[in-house]
C-alpha positions as CSV (number, residue, x, y, z in Angstrom):
1,M,225.6,53.9,8.2
2,C,224.6,51.7,11.1
3,G,222.3,54.4,12.4
4,A,220.5,54.6,9.0
5,L,220.0,50.9,8.9
6,A,218.6,50.8,12.4
7,L,216.2,53.6,11.5
8,Y,215.1,51.7,8.4
9,N,214.4,48.5,10.4
10,M,212.4,50.5,12.9
11,V,210.1,52.1,10.2
12,R,209.5,48.6,8.6
13,K,208.5,47.2,12.0
14,E,206.0,50.1,12.5
15,D,204.5,49.5,9.1
16,R,204.3,45.8,9.7
17,F,202.6,46.4,13.1
18,S,200.2,48.9,11.5
19,D,199.3,46.4,8.7
20,D,198.8,43.6,11.2
21,F,196.6,45.8,13.3
22,E,194.5,46.7,10.4
23,D,194.2,43.1,9.2
24,D,193.2,42.1,12.7
25,L,190.6,44.9,12.9
26,Q,189.2,43.9,9.5
27,I,188.9,40.2,10.6
28,R,187.1,41.2,13.7
29,R,184.7,43.3,11.7
30,N,184.0,40.5,9.3
31,L,183.4,38.1,12.3
32,D,180.9,40.6,13.8
33,R,179.1,41.0,10.5
34,Q,178.8,37.3,10.1
35,A,177.5,36.9,13.6
36,E,174.8,39.5,13.0
37,L,173.8,37.9,9.7
38,S,173.6,34.5,11.4
39,K,171.2,36.0,14.0
40,T,168.9,38.0,11.7
41,K,168.6,35.5,8.8
42,P,166.5,32.9,10.6
43,R,164.1,35.6,11.7
44,S,163.7,37.0,8.2
45,K,163.1,33.5,6.9
46,R,160.6,32.8,9.6
47,G,158.8,36.1,8.9
48,R,158.7,35.4,5.2
49,R,157.4,31.9,5.8
50,Y,154.7,33.2,8.1
51,A,153.6,35.9,5.6
52,E,153.6,33.3,2.8
53,E,151.5,30.9,4.9
54,T,149.1,33.7,5.9
55,S,148.7,34.8,2.3
56,T,148.1,31.3,1.1
57,H,145.5,30.5,3.8
58,K,143.5,33.7,3.3
59,A,140.1,33.1,1.8
60,P,139.2,34.7,-1.6
61,M,137.3,38.0,-1.6
62,V,134.1,36.4,-3.0
63,F,133.9,33.9,-0.1
64,R,134.5,36.6,2.4
65,I,131.7,38.8,0.9
66,I,129.3,35.8,1.0
67,A,130.3,35.1,4.6
68,W,129.6,38.7,5.6
69,V,126.2,38.7,3.8
70,A,125.3,35.5,5.6
71,I,126.2,37.0,8.9
72,V,124.0,40.1,8.2
73,F,121.0,37.9,7.2
74,L,121.6,35.8,10.3
75,F,121.4,38.8,12.6
76,F,118.4,40.1,10.8
77,G,116.6,36.8,11.1
78,V,117.4,36.5,14.8
79,G,116.2,40.0,15.4
80,Y,112.9,39.5,13.4
81,W,112.2,36.2,15.2
82,G,113.0,37.7,18.6
83,T,110.7,40.7,18.0
84,S,107.8,38.5,16.8
85,F,108.3,36.1,19.7
86,T,108.3,39.0,22.2
87,L,105.1,40.6,20.7
88,D,103.3,37.3,20.7
89,L,104.3,36.7,24.4
90,L,103.1,40.2,25.3
91,N,99.9,39.7,23.4
92,K,99.1,36.5,25.2
93,K,99.6,38.3,28.5
94,N,97.3,41.1,27.3
95,L,100.1,43.6,27.7
96,V,99.8,44.8,24.1
97,N,96.4,45.7,22.7
98,Q,96.0,44.9,19.0
99,S,92.3,45.2,18.6
100,D,92.6,47.3,15.5
101,V,94.5,44.7,13.5
102,V,92.7,42.9,10.7
103,E,93.8,39.8,8.9
104,N,91.5,39.4,5.9
105,Q,89.0,41.3,3.7
106,Q,86.0,40.2,5.8
107,E,87.5,41.6,9.0
108,L,88.4,44.8,7.2
109,S,84.8,45.3,6.1
110,E,83.5,44.6,9.5
111,F,86.0,47.0,11.0
112,L,85.1,49.8,8.7
113,A,81.4,49.3,9.4
114,A,81.9,49.0,13.2
115,D,81.3,51.7,15.8
116,S,85.1,52.2,16.0
117,T,84.8,54.7,13.1
118,V,82.6,57.0,15.2
119,G,85.5,59.2,16.1
120,R,86.2,59.9,12.4
121,K,82.6,60.9,11.6
122,V,82.0,64.6,10.9
123,T,78.8,66.6,10.7
124,F,78.5,69.0,7.7
125,P,75.6,71.4,6.8
126,I,73.9,70.7,3.5
127,Y,71.4,72.9,1.6
128,I,68.5,71.4,-0.3
129,P,65.5,72.8,-2.2
130,I,62.2,72.2,-0.4
131,D,58.9,73.8,-1.5
132,G,60.6,76.7,-3.3
133,N,63.1,77.4,-0.5
134,I,66.6,76.3,0.4
135,V,66.6,74.4,3.7
136,K,69.6,73.7,5.8
137,K,70.1,70.2,7.2
138,D,73.0,68.3,8.8
139,A,74.7,65.3,7.2
140,V,77.2,63.0,8.8
141,V,80.0,61.5,6.7
142,V,83.2,59.6,7.5
143,S,85.8,62.3,6.9
144,S,89.1,61.8,5.1
145,I,90.6,64.1,2.4
146,M,88.8,67.2,1.2
147,E,87.8,65.8,-2.2
148,D,86.3,62.6,-0.8
149,D,84.4,64.6,1.8
150,M,82.9,66.7,-0.9
151,K,81.9,63.7,-2.9
152,R,80.2,62.0,0.1
153,L,78.5,65.2,1.1
154,I,77.0,65.9,-2.3
155,A,75.8,62.3,-2.5
156,K,74.1,62.9,0.8
157,L,72.5,66.0,-0.6
158,F,71.2,64.1,-3.6
159,E,69.7,61.5,-1.3
160,E,67.9,64.1,0.7
161,C,66.3,65.5,-2.5
162,G,64.5,62.2,-2.9
163,D,63.0,60.8,-6.1
164,P,63.7,63.7,-8.4
165,L,67.5,63.0,-8.1
166,R,67.2,59.2,-7.9
167,G,69.9,57.6,-10.2
168,V,72.1,60.7,-10.0
169,S,75.7,59.8,-8.9
170,V,78.9,61.8,-8.3
171,Q,81.7,60.2,-10.3
172,H,84.6,62.4,-9.4
173,V,85.4,65.5,-7.4
174,F,88.7,67.5,-7.7
175,R,89.8,71.0,-6.7
176,N,91.9,73.6,-8.4
177,G,92.5,76.7,-6.3
178,D,89.1,78.1,-5.2
179,T,87.2,76.1,-7.8
180,A,85.7,72.6,-7.2
181,Y,85.0,70.4,-10.2
182,L,81.9,68.2,-9.7
183,N,81.7,65.4,-12.3
184,V,78.2,63.7,-12.4
185,N,76.5,61.2,-14.7
186,N,74.0,61.8,-17.5
187,A,71.1,61.3,-15.1
188,F,71.8,64.7,-13.6
189,M,70.8,66.5,-16.8
190,A,67.5,64.6,-16.9
191,S,66.8,65.4,-13.3
192,L,67.3,69.1,-13.9
193,N,64.9,69.1,-16.8
194,A,62.3,67.3,-14.6
195,L,62.7,69.8,-11.8
196,G,62.4,72.9,-14.0
197,E,64.3,76.1,-14.1
198,Q,63.4,77.5,-10.6
199,T,64.0,74.3,-8.6
200,S,67.1,73.5,-10.6
201,T,68.5,77.0,-9.8
202,L,67.8,76.4,-6.1
203,L,69.5,72.9,-6.3
204,I,72.6,74.3,-7.9
205,T,72.7,77.2,-5.4
206,G,72.3,74.7,-2.5
207,I,75.2,72.6,-3.8
208,V,77.5,75.7,-4.1
209,Q,76.5,76.9,-0.6
210,T,77.2,73.5,0.8
211,V,80.7,73.3,-0.7
212,K,81.6,76.9,0.0
213,E,80.6,76.7,3.7
214,S,82.4,73.5,4.6
215,F,85.4,73.4,2.3
216,S,87.4,76.7,2.4
217,P,88.9,78.2,0.2
218,V,86.5,76.7,-2.4
219,A,84.1,79.5,-3.6
220,K,83.1,78.2,-7.0
221,V,81.7,75.0,-8.4
222,R,82.0,73.9,-12.1
223,F,79.7,71.1,-13.2
224,L,80.9,68.4,-15.5
225,V,78.7,65.7,-17.1
226,E,80.6,62.5,-17.9
227,G,83.8,64.5,-17.8
228,K,82.6,67.3,-20.2
229,V,81.3,70.8,-19.7
230,P,77.6,70.8,-20.8
231,Q,76.9,73.5,-23.3
232,S,73.1,73.0,-23.5
233,G,70.4,70.5,-22.6
234,A,69.5,71.9,-19.1
235,P,67.2,74.6,-17.8
236,V,70.2,76.3,-16.1
237,N,73.5,77.3,-17.6
238,L,76.2,74.8,-16.6
239,S,78.8,76.0,-19.1
240,V,80.2,78.4,-16.5
241,P,81.3,78.0,-12.9
242,W,78.6,78.8,-10.3
243,E,79.4,81.0,-7.2
244,I,77.5,82.8,-4.5
245,R,78.6,86.4,-4.3
246,S,78.4,87.9,-0.8
């Protein structure tokens, strides 16, 4: 009986020791958790406060866009001013030659009429009727695009023909494939009638030869009077394209 009682007391002591140990361990865990919370809480509050202050002090999107646009214009203005200043400085020291720059209409007209355009002048052959024959001459024009060169060259040809073609002017010239369209004024029809059939034929042949020789691949010329194909009223047939067959 005494042995059983002693064994019972021993078991109770072990249970009590185990409970005390677990309670002490739980208390220590709670203390450690509280210590960790006390260390981390101020940091999180400080971080939240910094984020809130940053978000509240951040400028709205509209103002940021305006600021960026202003910066871009500022850099553009500085670059433009710097470039202009550098060019002016170089020009004053004769390091940059700007002799071909014009500032007004008068200077432009003088520039176009000056000898500086000599390098763009081209010599073309023209064929004109003289005393029943077609005679070859040279004409100098300021060259640009093909249609403009044709117009200037035909105008030179009319000038070389003299009084019979006085008042005749070339209004437009355009090309479609191997055909050039020559649009002249009404005075052209009167001049052909004054020249007669033979001289008119020589004149038309000379025009076609002039265009064909200088402006490849053009091989045909269709004549228009005030933008229309003439069906009659001339000693030669102008209702069809003219060409010189080899």
